[in-house]
N, C-alpha and C positions, 0 to 999 in steps of 0.2 A: 500395759503398753497407754500411754497419756491417752487423754481425751481426744477426741477429731471435731474439729470444727469444720462444718459445709456451711458455706455463705452460697447462695443462691440469690439469683436477681436475670436481669438483662442489659446485655450490652449497652443496647438505646437510653440506659439509663447512667448518663452521664454525670446528673446531677451526685448522686449518693455512690451508687453501687461500683461504679468504676472509679470514682475517688477511694473509694475504699480498696477494693483490689490492687488500687495501683500503689496502696500505704503497704499492702501485704506483702509485695514485692521487693520493696525495701526493708522489709522487715525479717528479722532473725529470731524467730520464736525458739525461747529451751523450753518453754513449758505447754503451749498447746500444738499439735498438729494440724495445719489450717489447707484447708482444700475450696475450691472455687468451682463453680458450676452455675448454667442457667438453665431457663426453665425448658428450654426447646429440648434441653436433653433430658431433661427429669421427662417429658410427655414421650422421648422415645426411646425413653426405661434404658438410658444407658451412664446413669449416674455411674462414678466409680465406686469398686470397691474400698471398703474401706475395713481394718482389721483393730481400732478399736472397738471396747468393749461398751463404750461409752460415745455419743455423738452428740454433740451440741448444734441446732441448727438456726442460722442467721436467716430470716427473709427481707427480702428486697421486693420493692414494689415491681409488680409483672406488667409492665408498659406493656408489651406486645401483644398479650394476651387481651389489654384494655382494649388498646387500640384496636383490637381487630376483633374482640368478639363484646363491648362494651358501648363505650362513645367512640365509636367506628363512621366512616365519612358517610353520611345519607342517615345515620341513624332516626329510627322515628321516635314521636315524645320529646319534651321537654328534658332537660339537663339535670340530672339530678332527683329522675323520679325513683320509683321505690325496684322499678326493672333493674336498676343500676346496681342497685345494692343488692336483689335477691342473686343475681349472678354472679356479681362477688363473693358473698358469702357461699355460693355453690363452687365455686373455683378453688378457694380455700378449702372448704371438703374434702376437695376431691384429691388435692396436694394433702393433705394429710394422710389420706388413704394411702395414697400412692409411698408415701415414705415412709410409712409405718410397716408397708408388705413390701419393700424392698428392704429396709435394714431390720426387719424381723429378728427378734430375738437379742437387739440392742438395747442399752439405755436411753432414752431420747429426751435431752432436755432442748425446748424452744426457746431462743430469747423474747419471741411475741410469737403465742401458742396462732398457729393457723385459724383453730375455730373460736379467738378471741379476738383476732387481728383484726377485724371490719369492721364492729364494731364505734368507731372513731369516725366511719361515714353514716351512722345514724345521727343526726345530731340530737332529736326530741330523747331519744333513747340514754344517750351519753348524760347528757343536762340532766336528765331524773335522778340516774344514777350518780352524780355529784353531788345534786344539791340532797338527795335524802343521807351523805355522807358527812355532810355539813360544808361542802367545797361552796363558796358562793360563784354563781350563775348567773346571766340578766334575765329579768321575770317574762315568762312566757305568757303567751294570749293565744286563748284556743280556740276563742270566735275565727268565724270563716265567713260572719255577715258583712259587708262589706260597709254599710251602715254604721257598725259599731265601729268598724277601722278609722271611718273617719270624724266618729264622734272622737275618738281617742286622739285623732293629730289635730282636730280643727276646733276641739270644744276643751277638749284638757290640755292641750298645747304637749302631745306625749311624743315623745320622737321614736320611731320604730323600724328594724328589720326587718324583712320578708327574706327568707334564706330558705334556697333548697333542700328540701331535709339531708338528700345523702348526696351532697356534694362536698368539693373543697378545694382550695386556690382562688378563694375569691371569687370563685363564679356562683351566678346566681342570686345575687344579690340583688335587693330592691331597697331605698331606702325614702321613711315620707316622714318630714319634719312638716309643720305648717309652712303653707307656701313655697314648698324645697320636698320633691319627689326625684327620684333619680332610680335608674338600673342598668344592669349591665346584660340584661336580656336587651333581644329586638321587639318590637312590637308592630308589625303589617299586618292588613286586614283583618284585626279582631284576631289574629293570630302570635303568640308566645315566641320568639324565632331564638334559636341559642346560636350563637358564633359558632366557625366552624372551626376555629384555631382557638389556642390558650392565650394566644395575644392579641384577639380580635376584642376582648369582653371590657370594654372604658364602659364608662358611664355613661348617659344622655339623658336628658331632663323628660321628665313626663306628668309635669305637676299637673295635678288635678285631670289627670285623665283615668276619670271613674272603669270605662273601658278594661284597662289594662289591670285594672285593681280589681274586678269583679273575675276577670281572667285567673291572673294568678292565685287568687283565694280557691279556685279549685285544682290546684298543682300539690307535688307533695311538700308542703312548706313548714317550714318554722317561724313563728312571731316572735320577735322578742323585743323589749325594750332597751334603746341605745343606751351605754353606759356617757352619764354624766361627767367626762371624764376628767380627772389634775389636768389642770392649766400649767404649760411648760415650753416656754421660747414662742410663744403662739405657733405652735405644731399639733400634729396630731401625733399619736406614736404610740406602740403597745412591743410588749416583749416578749420573745420565743425563746423558752427554757425549756433548752435540750438536757431530756432526765435519762438516766441508766438505772435503773435499780433504786437504791434509795441516795442517789447523789445528783447532783444538777451539774453537769461537763460545764455549761457554756450558757450564759444569757446575753441573746441578740436585740440590742433593741431596733424596731425599725419607727420610722418616721416618714412622714408625708405633710404636706402645705395644707395649712389649713384651710378647710372647707372642702378637704377631699374625704369619700367615704368610710376608706379605708389605710390601713398602713401598709396590707400586702405588700411584698416587692413585685407581685405579678400585677397589681394595679397600681403601681408606679411608688409604690414607696421605696425607700432608700433604706441601706441600713446602716447602723453609727457602730463604734468602737466601744468598749469597754469602758470606757471615760465618760461615755455620757450616762451611767448609770451613778456615778459621782453626784451628780443632778439631785438626785434622791436620799432622803432620808436613810440610814443604814434598814433600820428595825421593816421600812417597808420593802426592800429587796429580802431580809431574812424569812418577812411572811412569804411572798412570792417564791419563794424557795420551797420551803414548808407546803403550801399551799399546792405548788409543781407536783412533787413528790408523793403528797395526797390521793391527786388525780391520777396518776398512772395506776395506782395502789388499788384504789375502786373500782378500773375498769378490769384491771389483770391481766394488764399490758407491759413490759419489762424496759421497755425503750420507746420513746416518742417526744413529740415536740410540742409542748404546751403553751399557747399565748393567755398571755392576762394584760388584761388592763388595770390601770390603778384609778381610781373612782373620783372626785372631788373631795369625799371625804374620807381620803385614804382608804378607802379598804380595795382588798385585792379579788377581783374575777378572773375567772378562767371563759374566756369565749370560745376556745376552738382546744380541741384536743387531735393530734393526727400523729398514726404510727408510723407512717414514710415522711418523717418531715427532710423537705431538702437539705442538704450540708451546707455549710458557709465555704465560702472561697478559702482554700488551704493559706494563705496570704493571711485572712485576716483569724483562721482558728482553724488547725488540722483535728477536728471532730475526729474521722479516721483514725486516727495514731493515739487518741482519747481513748476509744471504744475499745478496740485490740488491748492497750494497756489493763484498761478498768477490766476488760475478760479474762487476761492472764492472772491478774492479782485476784478476783472471782475463782479460780481454776476450782478450788476446791466447791465454795461454795452451787457451781454450774453443774457438779458432777452428784452432789448429793440427790 
């Protein structure tokens, strides 16, 4: 019997899992059997019986678990701390163990393996692996002395990002340039406070607030030098490349107004069409594609969104890797359809 693809996610994930499931409803495959299920069904041990000897498992982000057990309302500590990461990796270990038990005896292939899927949440580890493989990443600083940071910014005119080590979505970012400090945390009575909603992470002015700096430096953060970016239309931008195995399926340009901290859509950025890419020399886009493919191979995942920036001297830097990237709007690009097609085309490879 042909291999069966088991797609696991949460109904609350309208941005990727539901889009994918809706696309499957309109798709009539002659190459693969498709089954969709949710993590709550898995927890209840009610996953469907599968007769195929080979099982291909495509895992989406566990939003319900995350909101209930990790970034839950009233959680203690600062967003993106190591406890987030530890709980996340424990979840995936349990998922792996459960799936192996339920489908014992079957040949299982994961699109993104559950024991490797959480690596993108550790920015420091990801950057180290990428750098060691020859992928350009922003320069890191490992000092936690506030005077060293002040010297870098005020005397050496460095522009720095202080990011939570285990976060995503542009949450938990502090930018520091000479005379210009901003953060999307809140700081009250000497305490760093994490906004409660994904949509409340707007940047506020904290220039020369040394008490904030001292406090953020004892948290789980990475410190990196901001990329001196290529000037284009007097805006800031980055490129998200959706990579599936050895192919870039789509390049999604994201822009924001000059002076903004990031181009993340969640931070006020807006998506551009592929016509935006024509503003770049073709060899730069080709290099970005090769870099993104190398990046996912380096961290041993098969599908991810790779965010790259182009520097002033036209070098390509990977600034983020996300194993659960949000899908573009279907009218912009039907990523679900493309993934389904590529999985069918790769049927033999996926079964090996």
